[in-house]
Z-matrix of the N, CA and C atoms (Angstrom, degrees):
N
C 1 1.394
C 2 1.518 1 108.23
N 3 1.305 2 118.26 1 138.90
C 4 1.475 3 124.42 2 176.06
C 5 1.505 4 109.50 3 -102.38
N 6 1.332 5 118.43 4 156.11
C 7 1.383 6 121.52 5 176.02
C 8 1.553 7 116.96 6 -149.48
N 9 1.249 8 116.86 7 162.08
C 10 1.463 9 124.99 8 174.74
C 11 1.587 10 113.84 9 -111.53
N 12 1.306 11 114.30 10 24.21
C 13 1.504 12 118.09 11 -174.72
C 14 1.522 13 110.19 12 -59.17
N 15 1.311 14 117.54 13 -46.34
C 16 1.456 15 120.79 14 -177.54
C 17 1.542 16 109.74 15 -65.19
N 18 1.289 17 121.32 16 -47.63
C 19 1.440 18 120.36 17 177.68
C 20 1.492 19 113.78 18 -61.00
N 21 1.389 20 119.72 19 -38.38
C 22 1.439 21 123.23 20 177.27
C 23 1.478 22 109.52 21 -67.83
N 24 1.358 23 119.28 22 -41.07
C 25 1.440 24 122.35 23 -179.90
C 26 1.529 25 110.17 24 -62.40
N 27 1.265 26 114.67 25 -50.74
C 28 1.471 27 117.93 26 178.36
C 29 1.523 28 116.94 27 -58.70
N 30 1.300 29 114.82 28 -42.70
C 31 1.493 30 118.68 29 176.93
C 32 1.502 31 111.83 30 -67.74
N 33 1.364 32 118.38 31 -22.89
C 34 1.444 33 121.73 32 176.73
C 35 1.520 34 111.31 33 -88.73
N 36 1.329 35 114.44 34 -3.62
C 37 1.540 36 120.36 35 177.59
C 38 1.485 37 109.34 36 61.92
N 39 1.383 38 118.83 37 44.25
C 40 1.443 39 121.27 38 179.60
C 41 1.523 40 105.37 39 -120.13
N 42 1.337 41 114.66 40 141.70
C 43 1.467 42 119.65 41 178.95
C 44 1.503 43 109.15 42 -85.17
N 45 1.365 44 112.97 43 161.61
C 46 1.453 45 118.70 44 176.76
C 47 1.487 46 110.64 45 -55.22
N 48 1.361 47 117.89 46 -42.49
C 49 1.441 48 125.09 47 -175.06
C 50 1.611 49 106.16 48 -64.01
N 51 1.222 50 116.56 49 -48.00
C 52 1.554 51 119.89 50 -178.24
C 53 1.471 52 109.50 51 -62.15
N 54 1.333 53 118.46 52 -45.65
C 55 1.449 54 120.15 53 -179.34
C 56 1.540 55 112.06 54 -65.28
N 57 1.299 56 117.14 55 -34.19
C 58 1.450 57 123.97 56 178.92
C 59 1.539 58 109.06 57 -65.90
N 60 1.346 59 116.90 58 -46.05
C 61 1.460 60 123.23 59 -179.00
C 62 1.581 61 108.00 60 -62.85
N 63 1.279 62 120.17 61 -43.28
C 64 1.444 63 125.18 62 -174.47
C 65 1.540 64 110.13 63 -71.37
N 66 1.374 65 117.60 64 -27.96
C 67 1.431 66 117.31 65 176.78
C 68 1.480 67 116.34 66 -105.52
N 69 1.354 68 118.33 67 5.24
C 70 1.438 69 121.29 68 171.22
C 71 1.496 70 114.67 69 79.11
N 72 1.328 71 119.37 70 27.52
C 73 1.441 72 124.30 71 -178.21
C 74 1.542 73 108.13 72 -131.75
N 75 1.304 74 116.77 73 178.84
C 76 1.471 75 120.82 74 -177.22
C 77 1.553 76 109.80 75 -89.54
N 78 1.331 77 112.72 76 158.58
C 79 1.478 78 120.54 77 175.94
C 80 1.562 79 108.92 78 -60.35
N 81 1.335 80 113.75 79 -37.88
C 82 1.494 81 120.10 80 179.19
C 83 1.498 82 113.33 81 -63.97
N 84 1.320 83 117.78 82 -32.40
C 85 1.413 84 123.23 83 176.03
C 86 1.618 85 109.57 84 -67.61
N 87 1.319 86 112.80 85 -44.24
C 88 1.462 87 116.25 86 179.88
C 89 1.506 88 108.76 87 -61.43
N 90 1.321 89 118.88 88 -41.37
C 91 1.476 90 125.42 89 178.88
C 92 1.550 91 107.11 90 -57.99
N 93 1.307 92 119.48 91 -47.68
C 94 1.426 93 121.54 92 -173.40
C 95 1.534 94 109.47 93 -68.79
N 96 1.371 95 116.82 94 -35.33
C 97 1.471 96 120.15 95 -177.76
C 98 1.558 97 104.41 96 -65.53
N 99 1.331 98 114.79 97 -47.80
C 100 1.492 99 116.94 98 -176.65
C 101 1.498 100 113.55 99 -62.18
N 102 1.345 101 119.21 100 -31.62
C 103 1.431 102 121.95 101 176.34
C 104 1.544 103 114.40 102 -79.77
N 105 1.360 104 117.57 103 -6.41
C 106 1.360 105 122.26 104 -175.82
C 107 1.520 106 114.45 105 75.64
N 108 1.289 107 118.68 106 17.83
C 109 1.420 108 126.28 107 177.96
C 110 1.516 109 116.64 108 -93.09
N 111 1.286 110 114.20 109 1.45
C 112 1.519 111 119.42 110 -179.36
C 113 1.517 112 109.13 111 -150.99
N 114 1.276 113 116.63 112 125.39
C 115 1.478 114 123.38 113 179.20
C 116 1.549 115 108.32 114 -92.25
N 117 1.253 116 119.10 115 108.95
C 118 1.442 117 122.03 116 -179.08
C 119 1.544 118 111.25 117 -70.21
N 120 1.330 119 116.74 118 158.40
C 121 1.453 120 122.39 119 174.89
C 122 1.490 121 107.21 120 -71.69
N 123 1.389 122 115.54 121 159.41
C 124 1.390 123 121.44 122 175.05
C 125 1.545 124 114.52 123 -50.92
N 126 1.347 125 112.71 124 -45.14
C 127 1.505 126 118.47 125 177.34
C 128 1.518 127 113.06 126 -56.09
N 129 1.378 128 116.27 127 -42.39
C 130 1.455 129 120.29 128 -178.59
C 131 1.509 130 108.11 129 -73.37
N 132 1.306 131 120.66 130 -38.66
C 133 1.475 132 123.04 131 175.51
C 134 1.584 133 109.29 132 -52.80
N 135 1.283 134 112.76 133 -50.64
C 136 1.473 135 118.98 134 -178.60
C 137 1.547 136 111.40 135 -60.62
N 138 1.300 137 116.58 136 -44.28
C 139 1.426 138 120.11 137 178.53
C 140 1.592 139 110.53 138 -61.13
N 141 1.290 140 116.14 139 -42.77
C 142 1.467 141 121.19 140 -179.99
C 143 1.532 142 109.04 141 -62.37
N 144 1.375 143 116.08 142 -45.69
C 145 1.445 144 120.83 143 -177.23
C 146 1.557 145 108.68 144 -62.04
N 147 1.304 146 117.81 145 -42.33
C 148 1.468 147 120.55 146 -178.03
C 149 1.508 148 108.53 147 -66.32
N 150 1.305 149 121.46 148 -44.83
C 151 1.476 150 122.33 149 -179.99
C 152 1.520 151 113.88 150 -66.03
N 153 1.265 152 116.47 151 -28.00
C 154 1.431 153 121.46 152 -178.30
C 155 1.539 154 113.78 153 -97.49
N 156 1.347 155 116.75 154 -3.54
C 157 1.433 156 122.47 155 177.60
C 158 1.558 157 113.14 156 67.80
N 159 1.341 158 113.87 157 33.72
C 160 1.447 159 120.69 158 -176.49
C 161 1.589 160 111.62 159 -121.31
N 162 1.262 161 120.95 160 162.54
C 163 1.434 162 122.40 161 175.42
C 164 1.589 163 103.48 162 -89.83
N 165 1.306 164 116.58 163 164.00
C 166 1.424 165 121.59 164 176.37
C 167 1.556 166 110.63 165 -60.50
N 168 1.412 167 117.74 166 -39.12
C 169 1.416 168 119.58 167 178.48
C 170 1.453 169 112.54 168 -62.77
N 171 1.388 170 120.67 169 -34.98
C 172 1.402 171 121.77 170 178.66
C 173 1.477 172 115.09 171 -68.60
N 174 1.401 173 115.74 172 -28.75
C 175 1.469 174 119.99 173 -177.06
C 176 1.553 175 114.80 174 -93.18
N 177 1.314 176 116.23 175 -36.58
C 178 1.477 177 119.51 176 -171.41
C 179 1.538 178 111.49 177 -131.18
N 180 1.395 179 115.21 178 146.53
C 181 1.426 180 118.96 179 176.05
C 182 1.524 181 104.39 180 -155.09
N 183 1.382 182 111.90 181 154.99
C 184 1.433 183 121.03 182 178.03
C 185 1.552 184 109.68 183 -87.74
N 186 1.341 185 114.97 184 144.21
C 187 1.457 186 117.36 185 175.44
C 188 1.507 187 107.30 186 -126.15
N 189 1.376 188 115.51 187 134.83
C 190 1.434 189 122.72 188 177.88
C 191 1.516 190 111.99 189 -76.01
N 192 1.356 191 117.73 190 121.30
C 193 1.451 192 121.35 191 177.70
C 194 1.574 193 111.19 192 -88.48
N 195 1.245 194 117.12 193 72.40
C 196 1.463 195 121.60 194 -177.86
C 197 1.524 196 112.41 195 -109.55
């Protein structure tokens, strides 16, 4: 799964730490999500989208590994 979490976070001028606090997760988890090394739950995706003022489609999309 690919995502635009880092770009959305930077454009909103929010630190990883602040976003983590607002969504109830750790800064390390935010870092892993931004790197594509962690696939968040749907509930967490929704929380991130709300905090960043984006839709789920704007933040996350599936990539075919062919």
